[in-house]
C-alpha positions in Angstrom: 1.0 -31.8 -36.4 -0.5 -32.2 -32.9 0.9 -35.7 -32.7 4.4 -34.3 -33.3 4.2 -31.7 -30.6 6.9 -32.1 -28.0 8.2 -35.2 -29.7 11.7 -34.0 -30.2 14.1 -33.8 -27.2 14.9 -30.2 -28.2 11.3 -29.2 -28.1 10.8 -30.9 -24.7 13.9 -29.0 -23.3 12.7 -25.7 -24.8 9.3 -26.0 -23.1 10.9 -27.3 -20.0 12.7 -24.0 -19.8 9.4 -22.1 -20.5 7.8 -24.2 -17.7 10.5 -23.3 -15.2 10.0 -19.6 -15.9 6.2 -20.0 -15.8 6.4 -21.8 -12.5 8.7 -19.0 -11.1 6.1 -16.4 -12.1 3.2 -18.4 -10.6 5.1 -18.8 -7.3 5.9 -15.1 -7.3 2.2 -14.3 -8.0 1.2 -16.4 -5.0 -0.6 -18.9 -7.2 1.7 -21.8 -6.3 3.6 -22.6 -3.1 7.3 -22.2 -3.0 9.8 -25.0 -2.3 8.9 -24.7 1.4 5.2 -25.1 0.7 4.5 -21.4 1.6 2.7 -18.8 -0.5 4.1 -15.4 -1.0 3.9 -12.6 -3.5 6.8 -10.8 -5.2 5.4 -8.8 -8.1 8.8 -7.7 -9.4 10.0 -11.3 -9.6 6.7 -12.3 -11.4 7.1 -9.5 -13.9 10.7 -10.5 -14.6 9.8 -14.1 -15.3 6.9 -13.2 -17.5 9.0 -10.6 -19.4 11.7 -13.3 -20.0 9.1 -15.7 -21.5 7.9 -12.8 -23.7 11.5 -12.2 -24.8 12.0 -15.9 -25.6 8.7 -15.7 -27.6 9.9 -12.7 -29.6 13.4 -14.1 -30.2 12.2 -17.5 -31.4 9.7 -16.1 -33.8 10.1 -17.9 -37.1 12.5 -20.5 -35.6 9.9 -22.8 -34.0 7.0 -24.6 -35.6 3.4 -23.3 -35.7 2.1 -25.4 -32.8 5.0 -24.4 -30.6 4.5 -20.7 -31.5 0.8 -21.0 -30.6 1.5 -22.7 -27.3 4.1 -20.1 -26.4 1.8 -17.3 -27.3 -0.9 -18.8 -25.2 1.5 -19.1 -22.2 2.6 -15.4 -22.5 -1.0 -14.2 -22.8 -2.2 -16.3 -19.8 0.7 -15.1 -17.6 0.1 -11.5 -18.5 -3.5 -11.8 -17.7 -2.6 -13.3 -14.3 -0.2 -10.5 -13.7 -2.8 -7.9 -14.4 -5.3 -9.7 -12.1 -2.7 -10.0 -9.3 -3.5 -6.8 -7.4 -7.2 -7.8 -7.1 -6.2 -11.3 -6.0 -3.8 -9.9 -3.4 -6.5 -7.6 -2.0 -9.0 -10.4 -1.9 -6.5 -12.7 0.0 -5.6 -9.9 2.4 -9.3 -9.3 3.1 -9.8 -13.1 3.7 -6.9 -13.1 6.1 -8.3 -10.1 8.0 -11.7 -11.9 8.3 -9.9 -15.0 9.5 -8.2 -12.9 12.2 -11.5 -11.4 13.3 -13.0 -14.9 13.5 -10.0 -16.1 15.5 -10.7 -13.4 18.1 -14.1 -14.9 18.6 -12.5 -18.0 20.0 -9.5 -16.5 21.7 -11.2 -13.4 23.3 -15.0 -13.9 23.1 -15.7 -10.7 25.1 -13.7 -8.6 22.7 -15.0 -10.1 19.5 -17.7 -8.6 17.3 -21.2 -10.0 18.0 -24.6 -9.9 16.3 -27.8 -9.4 18.2 -29.9 -12.5 17.6 -32.9 -11.7 19.9 -34.5 -8.6 21.0 -35.9 -8.6 24.6 -38.2 -5.6 24.0 -41.9 -6.3 23.2 -42.6 -6.9 19.6 -45.4 -5.1 17.7 -47.4 -8.3 17.4 -48.3 -8.3 21.1 
């Protein structure tokens, strides 16, 4: 059965459609760059694409073979997990961008940038 997976043109077209929706969701989740090579997040668009894949899964139930059903189920599950994880990923990315801006200040305006004390000029207890 594995050897037959995606052998028919109809099956290839069907999963081509699923892949387009999956890519749309991944771009909207900021996991892939858009056609301009930029990353952005649009949670509503991601949800719409994932929901469409889930509708296709539900509507094709019993009309596609077992292997296609399992692959489609896996795609829906994976996309839903990414969607649930998205807020945490967005917060992490925003924190990284803030850290990068702070580091940038070090080079642009060294006197204004945060600094760490590396030496202490006062006498140590060892003396």
